[in-house]
C-alpha positions in Angstrom: 88.5 98.4 74.5 85.3 96.4 73.7 83.3 99.0 75.7 84.8 101.8 73.6 83.9 100.0 70.4 80.4 99.4 71.6 80.1 103.1 72.4 81.2 104.1 68.9 78.8 101.6 67.3 75.9 103.0 69.4 76.8 106.6 68.4 76.9 105.6 64.7 73.5 103.9 65.0 72.1 107.0 66.7 73.3 109.2 63.8 71.7 106.9 61.3 68.5 107.0 63.2 68.5 110.8 63.1 69.3 110.8 59.4 66.4 108.4 58.7 63.9 111.0 59.9 65.1 113.7 57.5 62.9 114.5 54.6 64.0 113.0 51.3 63.0 113.3 47.6 62.5 110.5 45.1 64.8 110.0 42.1 63.3 111.0 38.7 60.9 108.3 37.5 62.6 105.5 35.5 66.1 106.7 36.3 67.4 103.3 37.2 65.6 101.3 34.5 67.8 102.4 31.6 70.5 104.8 30.5 68.4 107.5 28.9 70.0 109.9 26.5 66.9 111.5 25.0 66.2 115.2 25.3 63.6 115.2 22.6 60.7 117.6 23.2 62.6 119.5 26.0 62.8 123.3 26.0 66.0 125.4 26.6 67.3 128.9 27.0 70.9 129.5 25.8 72.4 132.9 26.5 75.2 134.3 24.4 74.0 131.9 21.7 74.8 133.9 18.6 78.4 132.8 18.5 81.1 130.6 20.0 80.2 128.1 22.7 76.6 129.3 23.0 76.0 128.9 19.3 77.5 125.4 19.2 75.5 124.4 22.3 72.2 125.6 20.8 72.9 123.6 17.6 73.8 120.4 19.5 70.7 120.8 21.7 68.5 121.2 18.6 70.1 118.1 17.1 69.0 116.3 20.2 65.4 117.4 19.7 65.3 120.3 22.0 63.4 123.5 21.2 65.9 126.3 21.8 65.6 130.0 22.6 68.6 131.8 21.1 69.4 134.8 23.3 72.0 137.4 22.4 72.6 141.1 21.9 72.8 141.4 18.1 69.5 140.8 16.2 71.1 139.9 12.9 73.4 137.4 14.5 70.6 135.9 16.5 68.4 135.5 13.4 71.3 134.0 11.5 71.7 131.2 14.1 67.9 130.7 14.3 67.7 130.4 10.5 70.6 127.9 10.3 69.1 125.7 13.0 65.6 125.8 11.5 66.9 125.0 8.0 67.9 121.6 9.4 65.3 121.2 12.1 62.2 123.3 11.2 60.7 125.3 14.0 63.3 124.1 16.5 64.7 127.5 17.3 63.4 131.0 18.1 65.4 134.2 18.8 65.2 136.9 21.4 67.4 140.0 21.6 68.6 140.3 25.2 71.2 142.6 26.8 72.1 140.5 29.8 73.3 143.6 31.6 69.6 144.8 31.7 67.9 143.0 34.5 64.4 143.9 33.6 65.0 142.7 30.0 66.2 139.4 31.4 63.0 138.9 33.4 60.8 140.0 30.4 62.6 137.6 28.0 62.4 134.6 30.4 58.7 135.2 30.8 58.2 135.4 27.0 60.2 132.3 26.3 58.4 130.2 28.9 55.0 131.4 27.7 55.9 130.7 24.0 57.5 127.3 24.7 55.0 126.2 27.4 57.7 125.5 29.9 61.4 125.1 30.4 63.8 122.2 31.1 67.3 123.7 30.5 68.9 127.0 31.2 72.5 127.5 29.9 74.1 130.7 31.3 76.8 131.2 28.7 76.9 134.9 27.9 80.1 136.6 29.1 82.6 139.3 28.4 86.3 139.9 28.8 87.5 143.5 28.4 91.1 142.9 29.4 93.2 145.6 31.1 95.0 145.5 34.4 93.6 146.3 37.8 96.1 149.1 38.3 96.0 150.7 34.8 95.8 154.5 35.0 93.5 155.1 32.0 90.5 155.6 34.2 88.6 152.6 32.7 88.9 150.1 35.5 85.7 150.9 37.5 83.5 150.9 34.4 85.1 147.6 33.1 84.7 146.0 36.5 81.0 147.0 36.9 80.1 145.9 33.3 82.0 142.6 33.7 80.3 141.9 37.1 76.8 142.7 35.6 77.3 140.3 32.6 79.4 137.5 34.0 77.9 137.1 37.4 74.8 139.1 38.3 73.0 138.1 35.1 73.3 134.5 35.9 71.5 135.0 39.3 68.7 137.0 37.6 68.2 134.4 34.9 68.1 131.5 37.4 65.6 133.3 39.6 63.4 134.2 36.7 63.4 130.6 35.4 63.1 128.6 38.6 59.3 128.6 38.8 59.1 127.0 35.3 62.1 124.6 36.0 60.3 123.4 39.2 57.4 122.3 37.1 59.7 120.1 35.0 60.2 116.5 36.1 64.0 117.0 35.9 65.6 120.3 35.0 69.1 121.5 34.3 71.0 124.7 35.0 74.5 125.0 33.6 76.7 128.0 34.3 79.7 128.6 32.2 82.7 129.8 34.1 86.4 129.5 33.0 89.7 127.8 34.0 90.4 131.3 35.3 88.7 129.9 38.4 91.8 127.6 38.8 94.6 129.5 37.0 94.5 133.3 36.7 96.3 135.2 33.9 97.7 138.7 34.0 95.7 141.9 33.1 92.3 140.2 33.5 91.2 140.9 37.0 87.5 141.5 36.4 87.1 138.4 34.2 89.0 136.2 36.6 87.1 137.4 39.7 83.7 137.0 38.1 84.4 133.6 36.6 85.7 132.4 39.9 82.6 133.7 41.6 80.4 131.8 39.1 81.4 128.5 40.9 80.4 130.0 44.2 77.1 131.1 42.8 76.5 127.6 41.4 77.3 126.1 44.8 74.9 128.5 46.6 72.0 127.9 44.2 72.7 124.1 44.1 72.3 124.0 47.9 69.0 126.0 47.8 67.5 124.2 44.9 68.7 120.7 45.8 65.9 120.2 48.3 63.4 120.1 45.4 65.1 117.1 43.9 64.4 117.9 40.3 66.9 120.7 39.4 70.6 120.1 39.0 73.0 123.0 38.9 76.5 122.6 37.6 79.5 124.6 36.3 81.6 124.1 33.1 85.0 125.7 33.1 86.4 126.0 29.5 90.1 126.4 29.0 91.6 128.0 25.9 88.9 128.0 23.2 88.8 129.3 19.6 86.0 131.8 19.8 85.4 135.5 19.1 86.7 136.3 22.5 90.1 135.0 21.6 90.1 136.4 18.0 92.5 139.2 19.1 95.2 136.6 19.9 97.3 135.7 16.8 97.6 132.1 15.7 101.3 132.2 16.6 100.5 133.4 20.2 97.8 130.7 20.5 100.2 128.0 19.5 103.0 129.2 21.9 100.5 129.5 24.8 99.1 126.0 24.2 102.5 124.4 24.0 103.5 126.1 27.2 100.3 125.7 29.3 98.0 123.0 27.8 98.7 119.3 28.2 97.1 118.6 24.8 99.1 121.4 23.2 96.2 123.1 21.4 93.2 125.3 21.8 89.8 123.6 21.7 87.0 124.2 19.3 83.8 125.6 20.8 81.9 122.4 19.9 84.2 120.4 22.2 82.9 122.5 25.2 79.4 122.4 23.9 79.5 118.6 23.9 80.2 118.5 27.6 77.4 121.1 28.3 74.9 118.9 26.5 76.2 115.8 28.3 75.4 117.5 31.6 71.9 118.1 30.4 71.1 114.5 29.6 68.7 112.5 31.7 71.6 110.2 32.4 73.3 113.0 34.4 70.4 113.2 36.9 72.8 112.7 39.9 75.4 115.2 38.7 74.9 118.2 41.0 77.1 121.1 42.2 80.1 119.9 40.1 82.8 122.1 38.6 83.9 120.5 35.4 87.1 121.7 33.6 87.1 121.3 29.8 90.6 122.5 29.3 92.8 119.9 27.6 94.7 119.3 30.8 95.6 123.0 31.4 94.7 122.7 35.1 97.0 119.7 35.7 99.9 121.6 34.2 99.6 124.0 37.1 99.2 121.6 40.0 
């Protein structure tokens, strides 16, 4: 028995010896000296930032001293958010019109933002769509809905990350936050394209987290919002929202967009330097009601 124990001990030591020769990276400077919450002077891109979660995230980042690029499809809405932020924090926000289904436009905008800001620290991949409709509807719209949803909810994230990584690598500690959905955990009816793409976002996060982790200075994480009061849920009546929340959400209510934005900003803080490849539900306990 003793010989067997000695053998296991030697094997364990051998494994440790092997691991000791692997390359490593240093933690961000000063990480262990204090709990830092400052984002002042950082630069960020927020997609889908003219409304909802993206808008609230941009405002909270600006409140933290971050210079924010507001990206969205509608020029008037983009400018309205820029003006609102700059009225409180002068020259803290700038706007870019960007159709995230247009890959060349994504690359162009990222280049322009990085040049204008002189670098980048945070990328928030928030833009998304949900067209509804079942997978087996006979109205002829499924393929177009599927392709459009895939382009916006998934492919755009990969293009944004690839376009921003060179600048993020130059930052001492950078953040990529991808916005998925609790549809990753609990799928609803008549929402196949949305559910599939939002589930895939967590896989994309994992793949990019593995590839970027070796650099030691970029963290990649996923936030999964549950039922939120945004433009995307405007078509649902207050009565339907209340009934749904009572039935499926532990806290019995929909969240405000700012409640999700608070978690997004938290993940961007220097204090979150070791949070990497995590999938974080912000769902009022919706997930636990289905486990």
